[in-house]
C-alpha positions in Angstrom: -6.7 3.3 13.6 -4.9 -0.1 14.1 -1.4 -0.1 12.8 -0.3 -3.7 13.4 -0.7 -7.2 11.9 -4.2 -7.6 13.3 -5.7 -4.9 11.1 -8.6 -6.1 8.9 -8.2 -4.8 5.3 -10.7 -4.7 2.4 -9.4 -4.7 -1.2 -11.9 -3.9 -4.0 -11.0 -5.6 -7.2 -8.8 -8.6 -8.2 -7.3 -7.1 -11.3 -3.5 -6.4 -11.7 -3.7 -3.8 -8.9 -5.8 -5.8 -6.5 -3.7 -9.0 -6.7 -0.4 -7.1 -6.1 -2.1 -5.3 -3.2 -2.9 -8.8 -1.7 0.7 -9.9 -2.3 2.2 -6.9 -0.5 -0.2 -7.2 2.4 1.0 -10.7 2.9 4.6 -9.6 2.5 4.4 -7.3 5.6 2.5 -9.9 7.6 -1.1 -8.8 7.2 -3.2 -11.9 7.0 -6.7 -10.6 7.8 -7.8 -9.2 4.5 -10.4 -10.0 1.8 -10.2 -9.1 -1.9 -13.7 -8.7 -3.4 -14.0 -9.4 -7.1 -17.4 -9.0 -8.9 -16.5 -11.3 -11.7 -15.6 -15.0 -11.6 -11.8 -14.7 -12.2 -8.8 -12.4 -11.7 -7.2 -10.2 -14.3 -9.7 -7.3 -14.5 -9.4 -5.5 -17.8 -7.2 -8.3 -19.2 -9.9 -11.0 -19.1 -11.2 -11.3 -22.7 -14.8 -12.1 -23.3 -16.7 -11.9 -26.6 -19.5 -10.3 -24.7 -19.2 -6.6 -23.6 -18.6 -6.4 -19.9 -16.0 -5.0 -17.4 -13.1 -5.8 -19.7 -12.3 -3.5 -22.7 -9.7 -5.8 -24.3 -10.5 -7.2 -27.7 -9.6 -10.2 -29.7 -6.2 -8.9 -30.9 -5.1 -6.8 -27.9 -1.4 -6.9 -27.0 0.4 -4.8 -24.4 1.5 -1.3 -25.3 4.5 -1.5 -23.0 7.1 -4.2 -23.6 7.5 -7.4 -21.6 10.8 -6.0 -20.0 9.0 -2.9 -18.7 5.7 -4.6 -17.7 6.7 -7.0 -14.9 6.0 -7.1 -11.2 9.2 -6.5 -9.2 9.3 -10.1 -7.8 7.9 -12.0 -10.8 9.4 -12.0 -14.3 7.3 -13.1 -17.3 8.1 -16.5 -18.9 11.1 -16.5 -21.3 9.0 -17.6 -24.2 6.7 -14.6 -24.0 7.1 -12.2 -26.9 8.2 -8.6 -26.5 4.6 -7.5 -26.5 2.4 -10.3 -24.9 -1.2 -10.9 -25.9 -4.2 -10.4 -23.6 -4.3 -14.2 -23.1 -0.7 -14.4 -22.1 -1.2 -11.4 -19.7 -4.2 -13.1 -18.1 -2.2 -16.2 -17.6 0.7 -14.2 -16.1 -1.7 -12.5 -13.6 -3.2 -15.9 -12.7 0.2 -17.4 -12.1 1.3 -14.4 -10.0 -1.7 -14.7 -7.7 -1.1 -18.4 -7.3 2.6 -18.0 -6.7 2.1 -15.5 -3.8 -0.9 -17.1 -2.2 -3.4 -14.5 -3.1 -6.0 -16.7 -4.8 -7.6 -18.1 -1.6 -8.0 -14.5 -0.3 -10.4 -13.6 -3.2 -14.2 -13.7 -2.9 -15.3 -14.1 -6.5 -18.8 -13.0 -7.8 -19.0 -10.6 -4.9 -19.5 -6.9 -5.7 -19.0 -4.1 -3.2 -22.1 -1.9 -3.6 -21.4 0.5 -0.9 -18.2 1.7 1.0 -18.9 4.1 3.9 -16.4 5.5 6.3 -17.4 5.5 9.9 -16.7 8.0 12.6 -13.8 6.0 14.0 -12.1 5.8 10.5 -13.2 2.2 9.9 -15.3 1.1 6.9 -18.7 -0.4 6.5 -18.8 -2.5 3.3 -22.1 -3.6 1.9 -22.0 -6.5 -0.6 -24.3 -7.5 -3.4 -25.5 -10.5 -1.4 -26.9 -8.1 1.2 -24.3 -8.8 3.8 -22.3 -6.1 5.7 -18.7 -6.3 6.7 -16.4 -4.0 8.7 -12.8 -3.2 8.0 -10.0 -1.0 9.5 -8.6 -0.1 6.0 -9.9 0.1 2.5 -7.7 -0.3 -0.6 -9.5 0.7 -3.9 -8.2 -1.2 -6.9 -11.3 -1.2 -9.2 -9.5 0.1 -12.3 -10.4 3.1 -14.5 -10.8 1.6 -18.0 -14.3 0.3 -17.8 -16.9 3.2 -17.7 -17.1 4.6 -21.3 -16.7 8.3 -22.1 -18.7 9.1 -25.2 -18.0 12.0 -27.5 -20.6 14.7 -27.9 -21.4 16.1 -31.4 -24.4 17.9 -32.8 -27.0 15.8 -34.7 -27.8 12.1 -34.7 -25.9 9.2 -36.3 -28.4 6.6 -37.4 -25.9 3.8 -38.2 -24.4 1.6 -35.6 -22.6 3.5 -32.9 -20.5 1.8 -30.2 -17.7 2.6 -27.7 -14.4 0.8 -28.0 -15.3 -1.1 -24.8 -18.0 -2.9 -26.8 -15.6 -3.7 -29.7 -14.4 -7.3 -29.5 -13.3 -8.2 -33.1 -13.2 -6.8 -36.6 -15.5 -9.6 -38.0 -18.8 -7.7 -37.6 -17.5 -4.8 -39.7 -16.7 -6.8 -42.8 -17.7 -4.9 -46.0 -18.7 -1.9 -44.0 -17.7 1.7 -44.1 -16.2 2.3 -40.6 -15.2 5.5 -38.8 -13.1 5.3 -35.7 -13.0 8.3 -33.4 -9.8 9.0 -31.4 -6.1 9.0 -31.7 -5.0 6.9 -28.7 -3.8 3.3 -28.6 -7.2 1.7 -28.8 -8.4 3.9 -31.7 -5.3 3.2 -33.8 -5.4 -0.6 -33.0 -9.1 -0.8 -33.9 -8.7 1.2 -37.1 -5.9 -1.2 -38.2 -8.0 -4.3 -37.4 -11.2 -3.1 -39.0 -9.3 -1.9 -42.1 -8.4 -5.6 -42.8 -12.0 -6.5 -43.5 -13.9 -3.3 -44.1 -14.8 -1.6 -47.4 -13.4 1.6 -46.0 -12.0 2.7 -42.7 -11.3 6.2 -41.6 -10.0 7.6 -38.3 -11.0 11.0 -37.0 -8.7 12.9 -34.6 -9.6 16.2 -32.9 -5.9 17.1 -32.7 -2.5 15.9 -33.7 -1.0 13.0 -31.8 2.4 11.5 -31.5 2.1 8.1 -33.0 5.3 6.2 -32.5 6.5 2.7 -33.4 6.8 -0.1 -30.9 10.3 -0.9 -32.1 13.3 1.4 -32.6 16.7 0.1 -33.8 15.3 -3.4 -33.4 14.5 -3.0 -29.7 11.2 -2.3 -27.9 11.0 1.5 -27.9 10.4 1.8 -24.1 13.5 -0.4 -23.5 15.6 1.9 -25.7 14.2 5.0 -24.0 14.6 3.8 -20.4 18.2 4.9 -19.9 17.2 8.4 -20.9 14.5 8.7 -18.2 16.8 10.2 -15.7 18.3 12.9 -18.0 17.3 16.5 -17.6 14.3 17.4 -19.7 16.3 19.9 -21.7 18.4 17.0 -22.9 15.9 14.2 -23.0 13.2 16.0 -25.0 15.4 16.9 -28.0 16.6 13.3 -28.2 13.1 12.1 -28.1 12.1 14.6 -30.8 15.0 13.5 -33.0 14.1 9.8 -32.6 10.4 10.5 -33.5 11.5 12.5 -36.5 13.8 9.7 -37.7 11.2 7.0 -37.2 8.1 8.9 -38.5 9.1 12.0 -40.4 6.4 14.7 -40.8 2.9 13.7 -39.7 1.5 15.9 -42.4 2.9 13.5 -45.0 0.4 11.0 -43.7 -2.5 13.3 -43.9 -2.5 13.8 -40.1 -2.4 17.1 -38.2 0.9 18.0 -36.8 0.9 17.9 -33.0 0.8 21.4 -31.5 2.2 20.2 -28.2 5.4 18.6 -27.1 6.1 14.9 -26.8 5.6 14.6 -23.1 2.5 16.7 -22.9 0.1 14.0 -24.0 -0.2 10.2 -23.6 1.9 8.7 -26.4 0.3 6.4 -28.9 2.5 3.3 -29.6 1.5 1.7 -32.9 3.7 0.3 -35.6 1.0 -0.3 -38.2 -1.3 2.7 -38.4 1.0 4.9 -40.4 1.9 2.0 -42.6 -1.8 1.4 -43.3 -2.4 5.0 -44.0 0.4 5.2 -46.6 -1.0 2.0 -48.2 -4.5 3.5 -48.5 -6.1 1.2 -46.1 -6.9 3.8 -43.4 -8.0 7.4 -44.2 -7.3 10.2 -41.8 -10.1 12.6 -41.1 -10.3 15.8 -39.1 -12.5 16.3 -36.0 -16.3 15.9 -36.5 -18.6 18.9 -36.9 -22.0 17.1 -36.8 -24.0 14.0 -37.7 -26.8 13.9 -40.2 -28.3 10.4 -40.4 -25.5 8.2 -41.7 -23.5 11.2 -43.0 -20.7 12.5 -40.9 -19.7 16.2 -41.5 -16.1 17.0 -40.6 -14.7 20.4 -39.6 -12.7 20.8 -42.8 -15.9 20.6 -44.8 -15.7 16.9 -45.9 -18.9 14.9 -45.6 -19.0 11.1 -45.9 -21.5 8.2 -45.2 -20.6 5.5 -42.7 -22.3 2.3 -41.6 -20.6 2.2 -38.2 -18.8 4.5 -35.8 -16.5 3.2 -33.1 -15.7 5.8 -30.4 -12.3 5.1 -28.8 -12.7 8.1 -26.6 -11.5 6.9 -23.2 -13.2 6.2 -19.9 -14.6 8.0 -16.9 -12.9 7.5 -13.5 -15.7 5.9 -11.5 -16.0 4.6 -7.9 -19.6 3.4 -7.9 -19.4 2.2 -4.3 -18.7 5.7 -3.0 -21.4 8.3 -2.5 -20.5 11.1 -5.1 -20.6 13.7 -2.3 -17.8 11.7 -0.5 -15.4 11.1 -3.5 -16.0 11.8 -7.1 -13.0 11.9 -9.5 -15.0 11.7 -12.7 -14.1 15.2 -13.6 -11.3 17.6 -12.7 -8.2 17.1 -10.6 -7.5 14.0 -8.5 -5.9 15.4 -5.3 -4.1 12.4 -3.9 -0.5 12.2 -2.6 1.5 10.0 -5.0 -1.9 9.1 -6.5 -2.4 6.9 -3.4 -3.0 8.8 -0.2 -6.1 11.0 0.6 -5.3 13.9 3.0 -8.7 13.6 4.8 -9.1 9.8 5.0 -5.9 8.1 6.4 -7.5 4.6 6.3 -8.3 4.9 2.5 -5.8 4.1 -0.2 -6.0 4.0 -4.0 -3.9 1.5 -6.0 -3.5 1.8 -9.7 -5.2 5.2 -10.1 -2.6 6.4 -12.6 -2.3 6.7 -16.4 1.4 6.1 -17.0 3.5 6.6 -20.0 4.4 2.9 -19.6 2.9 -0.1 -17.8 0.5 0.2 -14.9 1.0 -2.8 -12.7 4.7 -2.3 -11.8 3.5 1.1 -10.4 0.6 -0.6 -8.6 3.1 -3.0 -7.1 5.2 -0.1 -5.7 2.1 1.7 -4.5 0.8 -1.4 -2.7 4.2 -1.9 -1.1 4.1 1.6 0.4 0.5 1.2 1.5 1.1 -2.2 3.2 4.1 -0.7 5.1 1.9 2.3 6.1 -0.7 0.0 7.6 1.9 -1.9 9.8 3.5 1.4 10.9 6.7 1.2 8.8 5.9 4.4 7.0 4.2 7.6 7.9 2.8 9.9 5.2 4.3 13.4 5.2 2.7 16.0 7.4 2.8 18.5 4.6 0.8 16.2 2.3 -1.7 18.8 1.2 1.1 21.1 0.0 2.7 18.3 -1.9 -0.6 17.4 -3.5 -1.1 20.9 -4.6 2.4 20.9 -6.2 1.7 17.6 -7.9 -1.6 18.8 -9.3 0.0 22.0 -10.5 2.8 20.0 -12.2 0.3 17.8 -14.0 -1.5 20.9 -15.2 1.7 22.4 -16.5 3.1 19.3 -18.2 0.0 17.7 -19.8 -2.8 18.9 -22.0 -6.0 20.0 -20.3 -8.2 16.9 -20.9 -10.0 14.3 -18.7 -7.5 11.6 -19.6 -4.5 13.5 -18.2 -5.8 14.1 -14.6 -4.0 11.0 -13.5 -1.2 11.0 -16.1 2.3 10.2 -14.8 5.7 9.5 -16.3 6.4 5.9 -15.5 10.0 6.1 -14.3 9.5 9.3 -12.4 6.5 8.0 -10.5 8.2 4.7 -9.8 11.3 6.5 -8.4 9.1 8.8 -6.2 7.3 5.7 -4.7 10.6 3.9 -4.1 12.1 7.0 -2.4 9.3 6.9 0.1 9.4 3.2 0.7 11.3 2.5 4.0 14.6 0.8 3.7 13.5 -1.8 6.3 10.4 -2.7 4.4 10.1 -6.6 4.5 11.0 -8.5 1.4 9.1 -11.5 0.2 9.9 -14.8 1.9 8.3 -18.1 1.0 7.6 -18.6 4.7 5.3 -15.5 4.6 2.3 -17.7 3.8 
């Protein structure tokens, strides 16, 4: 492999992870790279369209993490942005970031990578949707993991309208309908709140208890208030978090919800300040897990049966890399055995950027990952020789901490993962200079 500034690098995707990959490649002096983006603009999942497509954001989407905890290391958000920016503000932020750091002219829009094959010499053959073939020394995968819908499976057939949250764009089509939302994550709770504003009846079905926490605590964004506790030992931090949750929410059973049977940090937290309020105001109706469908009737596991016009399944996404042969890499099910969620032990010229599900914002972690990768390519960093053993420990740790479900195979705690990446980043790693371009 080439470890110098002449290496040719392929980046797949110009979303938040892809553009910071480009910025960090430039930062270490790598000029010979291309970012392939199959759409006509940057931003990935944050580019809103009224038509279903790659993006899963909807009309009213705002960030789950606060502005203060959702910025790239070298690029603060505008002062006039609110604590929780909208999807339009985030798309503008990503556009501005790419322009500021000279990434825009490195992107080939409307160009899809249809095949990525590793060659015997550790280089990559990249086939594009226009039929052309390119060759690269390194491959950075930044195609995102919130676009291929995971559908729930229940007995029977529902004969009303059934859609995944990725297809949901606004509440307007559900006016005067009876709506059932499936799921207890952030999208499910947001969609339930929005549809309840216009529907005749909105219910939300959860298969287990979830920790649903407010976006603000003591007048501050909750993640900002929690940040100083991130370094505390778990035996101290968890009781403090439990106390804060109890003070803010009380008993979930009082809302008609199941009490969580797991601890706070064993599942991806749901940040929503409106769902519980709407439940207590009779606008949203909690329901247990589904037992079966029968026409437009939904039978729940507690014996309740109700008719619905529409079901919206906010049941997550399948990790998908369509350009890889499934026999080469397939992370759609089971563990994701990568060191720091970036490095593959068998493919040293392959790197994944943004393949994490953080309890916090994604792109600051992608930034730190990309910085480490760029320094690897130019020879400033060498991955550990005991990478396989470390991967085994990391996978075992994920299994111990988080619930056994598909969404948790790439789950990380934001601060801990960021610190792990920063510890590995060499002290002599180049900083950004405006003369870089």
